[in-house]
N, C-alpha and C positions, 0 to 999 in steps of 0.2 A: 620628703616634702616638709618644709617648716610648718610649725603648729598653726601660724596665722594663715598660711596658704591653704592648709588642709580644711580650714573653716570656709574658705571661698568655694570649695568643691561640694559643700552641702547642697542638698536638693530641695526645692520648693515646688509644691503642687497646690493648685487652688481649685476647689469645686464650688461653684456659685449657682444657687437656685434662684429662680424668678418666675413669676406667673405671667402667662400670656393673658392680656385683658382686651376686651372688645371696646369699641369706641365709647360706649356708655359707661365704662368703668367696671363692668361685670367680668367675672372669670370667663375666659373664652370657652365655648362649648364645642369648638371644632376639634377634629383629630389632630394629632401631632403633624406639623407640616411635612409633606412628602419630601420637599427639597432638603430637609435636615437628615434624611436617611432613616435607618431603623433605630428606634430608641433602645431596643434590646441589644444591638450590636455595635452602635457607633460609640467609640471610646471618648470622643470629644464633646458630643451633644446627645444627652439622653433626657429622661424624665424622672422625676422623683415620685411622690405619692400620686399626684394627679396627672391626667393627660395634658393639662394646661400648665403644669409646674415643670418648666424646663430646668435642666441641670447642665451647666457648662463646666467642662473638665480640662484643665491644662495638663500637659505632660510634666513629669518631674524635671525642673529646670534649675540652672545655677543663677542665683541672684534675683532681686526684686524686679529689675528692669525687664529681664526675659519673661518672667512669669506674668507681669502686667501687660507686656506687649502681646503675648499670646491670648490672654484673657480678653483684651480689648478687641483683638482681631476676631475671636469667636463671637463676641457681642455683635460686631459689625456684620459678620456673616449671617447671624440669626435675623437681624433687622432686614437684611436683603431678601430673606426667605419667608418672612412673616406675611400672612394675608394682609391686604392693604388696610383693612379696617381694624387691625390688631396692633397692640403695643406691648412693651415689656414693662412690668411693674417694678419700680426701683426701690422697694422697701421690703423689710422682713414681714411686717404685718400685712395681711392681704387687703385687696381692694374691696369693693362692695360685695357682700355675700347675700345670697338669697336662699339660705338653708343648706342642709347637708346634701340634698339631691342635686344641688347646683354645682357640685364639685366632682367632675367626672374622674373616676379612678383610672389610672394609667392602663393602657392596653398594649401588651407586648406580643400579640399574635397567637397563633394556635399551637406552637410547639410546647412540649412539656415544660421546658425551662421558662418560656414566656408565660404560660399559664400559671406556673408557680409564683412568678413575680406579681402577677395580677391578683391571685388568690391571697398572697401575703398582705397586699394592700387592702383587699376587701376585709381581711381579718383586722387590720389596724382600724378601719372605719367602724367595724362592728364592735370593737373593744373600746375605742377611745373617742369615736366620732370623727367625721371628716374635717370639721372646721379647724381643729388644732393641727391637722396634717397639712393645711394650706399655708402654714407659716413657712417662710423661706429663710435661709441663712447662708453663711459662707463657711466652708470647711477648709482649714489651713493645714496642709500636709507637709511634714518636714522630716528629712532624714540627714543624719550626720554622715559624712563621707567615710569610706573605709580607711582612708589615709588618716583622718582625724582619730578614728577609733584605735588605730595602730599606735599613733603618737600618745594618745591618752592612756592606753594600757601600759605602754613602756614607762610612762611618767608615774602612774600611781600603783601599778601592779605588775612589775617587770617579770615576775616568776610565773604569771598566769599565761599559759599557752593556748587556752581554749577561748578563741575570740567570740564565738557565738554566745557562749554562756556569759562572758563579760559584758557584751553588748546588751543582752536581755536584762541582766541585773541593773545596768545603769539606765536603760530606757524605762524600766519600771520605776526606778527611783525618780527619774524626770517626771513621769506621769503622776506619781504621788504629789510631787511639788506643784504641778499644774493644778491639781485639785486644791492644795493648800492655799496657793497664792492666786488662783484663777479668778477670784472675785475682781481682780484688777482689770480683767479684759472687758466685762460689761461696764465697769465704771468708766474706763478710758474710751471705749469705742461703742458702747450701747447707743442705739439710735431708734429705740422703740418705746418712748415714754407715753405715746398716744396710740389710740386704736379706734377704728370705725365702730360705731355702735352696733352695726350689723354683725360684727364678729362676736359680740357678747350676747347675742340674742338667746342662746341656749344656756347661758350662765345665769341661774336664778339668784345666786348670791355672789357678790364681789364687793371689793372696797374701792373701786375706781370712782373718780369724781367727774362731773360734767365739765368739759372744756367749752363745748357749744352744743347746738341741737343735734349734731351728728357725730360728735367725738367724745370719747372718754379718755381720762389720763390720770396719772398721779404726779403731783407737782415736783417731787424730787426723784422720780423714777429714772432709771438709766436704760433698762431693757425689760419691758413687760414680756417679751418673747422668752426670756430666761426666768421669769417669775412663775407664779402658780397658775397663770392662765395660759402659759405656753408649754414648751417642752418640759417634761418632768417625769420622775420615776415614782411619784407618790403611790400610784396604784401598785407598782411592783413592790414597793416597800411594805405596803399593807399585806402583800401576799408572801412576805418573808424573803424577798430577793434583793440582794445588794451585792454588786460586783466587788470582789476583794482584790485590791491592787497591791497587796503586800509581796507578791512574787508573781511571775508569769504563770506558774502552776496553779496558784490560788485563783488567779483571774480566770483561767480556762475552766477550772473545776467549778467555780461559782456560777459561771454562765451556762456551762453544760448541765449543771444540776437544775437550773431554772428551765432549760429546754426539755428536760426529762420528767418534770414534776407536773402532774395534772392540776388544773385550776378549776374549782367548782363554778366560779362566776363565768368563765369562758366556756365551760361545759354547757351552761344554760343557753348560750348562743347556738350551740349545736355545730357539728362538723359540716353537715350538708342540709340544705333546705330545697325541697323539690328537685333533688338530684344534683344541685349546684353547691360546690364547696363555699362555705362561709368564712373559713379560715384554714390554715394549713394543718393545725392540730388544736387540741384544747389545753395545751400546756401553758405554764406561766409566760414563757417566751416561745413564739413560733420558731424563730431563728435567732441567732446571737445579735444581729443588728437591731432587733426590736428594743434591746436595752439601751435607753438613752443615757449618755453621759457627756459632760462637757469636754472630755478627752478620751481617746481610745488608743491603745497600742495596736498597730495593724501589721499583718504580714504582707509580704509581696506575694500576690496570687499568680499562679501559673495555670493555664488551661482551665480544667474543671476543679481546681482546688476549692475546698470548703474552708471558711475563715478560721474556725477554731482548730481544725486539724492542721492547717498550714502554720498557724501560730505555734502549735505544739511541735511540729516537725522542723520548721525553718526558723523559728524565732521571730522577734520583732524586726520589721523592716523599716517602719517609720511611725511617727506619732501624728494623730489627727486631732486638731483643736476644733471643737464644734460650737464654740460659744460666741462666734462673731456675728453681730447684726450686719445687715446690708445698710450702708449709709446712703440715703437718697440724695445727699448733697454731692456725692461723687459719682461720676458717670458709670463706673463699673462696680461701685459699692465699696471699694477698698483702694488705698493708695500706697505709694512707695514708703512713706514715713511709717505707716502702720506695719507694713511687712518687715521693715528693718527693726522696728521695736520688737516684733514677735520673735525674730531671730535672736535678738539679745536676751529677751525674756526666757526663751527656751534654753539658751546656753546657761543662764543663771539657774534655771530649774535643774539642769544636769549637774552643774558643779556644786550647788548648795547641798549640804547634808540632808538626807531624806530617810528618816527612820520609818518603821512600819506605822501605819495609821491605826490607832486604837478606836474602839467603838465610840468613846467620848469625843475624840477629835473629829470623827465622822459627823457627829451631831453638830459640832461647831462649823465644819466645812459647809454643810447644807444650810445652816442658819445664816452664815455670812453671805452665801450666794444669794439667798432669798432677800436678805436685808438690802444688799447692794442693788439688786434688780429693781426693788420697789422704792428704796429710799436713799440710794447711793449718794445723791448730791445734798442731802440734808446736813446742815452745819453741825459739827460735833458728833456725827454718827459713830456709835460704839460697835466694834466688832470683837470677836473672841479669838485670842491667839495664845497658844501654849497655856491654856487654863486661866488666862488673865484677860481683863477688858482693856481694849486699846482703841483710840480713835482711828478712824479710817485714814485721816490725814497723816498722823504720826507713823502708823504702820506702813502706809504707802511710801512715805519719804524714806524710811529705813530700807525698804525693798529696792527702791530706785537707786539708792547709793550703790548697792551691789550690782544692779543691772547696768549702771553706768560703767562700773569696773569691767564687766563682761564685754560691753560694747567697744572698749579699748582694744580688745583682742581681735575685733572684727575689722572695722574701717572707720575713717573720719566721718563718712556718711552715716554709719550706724550711730556713732557718738552724737552727731547733730540731731538725728531723729529721736533718740532717747531723751536727749536734753530738752528738745522742744515739747515732746509729749509729757515729760515730767511736770511741766507747768500746770497740767490739768489737775494734779493733786492739790496744789495750793489754790487754784482757781477753777471751781467746778463749772463756771460759765463758759470755759473753753472746750468742754466735752460736747460731742455731737448731739447728745440728748438735750442739753441746755440750749445749744445754738438753734436747733430745730424748734423747740418750744418758744424761744424768744422771737424767732422769725414768724412763727404761726400767729403769735399775739400781735406782732407788728403789722402783719399783712391781713390780720383778722380772717384767717382761713383755718378751717378744721383739717383733720388728718387727710381725708380723701382729696379735698381741693388742693391742699398744699403739695401732696405727693404727686397728684395727677399732673400738675404743671411741669414737674421734672420729667415725668414719663413722656409727655408730649415733646418737651425740649430735647431729650436724648434721642427720640425717634427722628426728629428733624435733623439733628447734628449728624446722626449716622447715615441718613439718606444722602446728605451732602458730602460725606467723607469719601475720599479716594480709598479704595480697598487695596490690601496687600495681595497682589496677584498670585504670587508663588504660594502663599499660605492658603488663599482661597482655593487654589487648585488642589492642594493637599486635602482640604476639607471636602471638596467635591468628590475626590477619590474615596475618602472615608465614608461619605454618604452612600455612594453607589455600591461599594464593597459590602457595607453593612446590610443593605437590603438583600444582596445576593446571599450573604451568610445566613440571614434569617430564613430565607426561602429554603436553603439547603437543610437547615436544622429542622424545619417543619416537615420536609419530605423524607428525612432520615430517621424520624422517631419510630422505634419498634415496640416500645412499651405503651400501654394505655396510661392515663394520668394517675390512676390509683396505684398501679405497679411502680410507676416512676417515683411517686412520693414515698412509697414504702421503702424502695431501694435507697433513695436519697437519705432518709433518716437512719436507715440501718448503717449505711456507710459512714455517717457522721457520728455514730455512737462512740 
């Protein structure tokens, strides 16, 4: 297969989160809709932290069109099964919050596996608070085809016969470059420069400014979700945990060490209260997924595989980009142009030289990420690159020159998408964060009112939309079979939950 054709065989998967909200704009307090099947076992529709935080999952598919079509159909299916007085919230930052207790933790049933997922989330709530966990995002999963890897290996390392090792080395190099250049993603696609005041109720200190009576913001922010009020690992940093991306072995070892190291702060929470588990354990990380990063190397999981063990045994199967905000201006939160840019960006990250990340570079990476999240559109913003100061605009343009070259290896459509998105470097007003802020000012609407109008609009559009009958039938089948699988799991458990957890963590050691 020619090199260019092998790139067309790469696979895209999208995981999109979104809150169910009631008519008054509060987080829905109702259980996961029965028509969507079992959140534990339905591969297409599940929940994240909260019972109200839906997660839509596409299959790995070829090309932006297929991925978007499937995501759009799952959206449509969800709208058809939501209670009449509920809507889907189309933004990363949540709707109106009425405190931690108003965010119901996801329930996965009475099986040991289901209980484990619920207790893990209870642990997140006890460790970091529920409010931060109500933030939603889009995860972009991407794998290069085996044909591509074969061509690439023959091109740069023809004597290397071990394909798994070759792929692992280069996937990890790609991951390091996503960390290095990943500030581009919130700059280009960040859509959370504003937040409802109710979200900040528990934050006694912050530097946000008042947009109106109900909204806080930062004038040059791109993605508050990716800033220090959103997802972050500062707590893990203080506890001495930092994932090491310099090789797959380093990565696995660093996360495993955190999973096996007791944490005094989490010990104070206690393992159980009145006989009920408060967290899975008192270690720095309960499980590997607790470590937040803007990018993760992921294994393909089979049956009851555990992530780190599968990474160790099977190698990297795909890369997960986790820094994408949901864009409320787009019906499903992401569009074709963005997906094609991400494909070209990931090819650039793969082909660009990727040395090991030193501790000083890591400081620069974290600093750049925070600066762009909070001040990315500020004229003349200075970032740190290779030990030197450089403006975001200059660095961005030099990266785009290389991304444009990579897009030429893909398709005319990729080139057009990259070219169009590159305009945002020169003109920050073209970024979603700026467009939203300008529209909010023009309409004189705060975060909630502005976002709520899109929530209502998309609900109406989906109610009027003709559905994809074949795909709806497939989703019906998944919903029915997932409920059956959960019931079987619950009736087949032989260990009590204490024994199950002990065996789980022994096996994962």
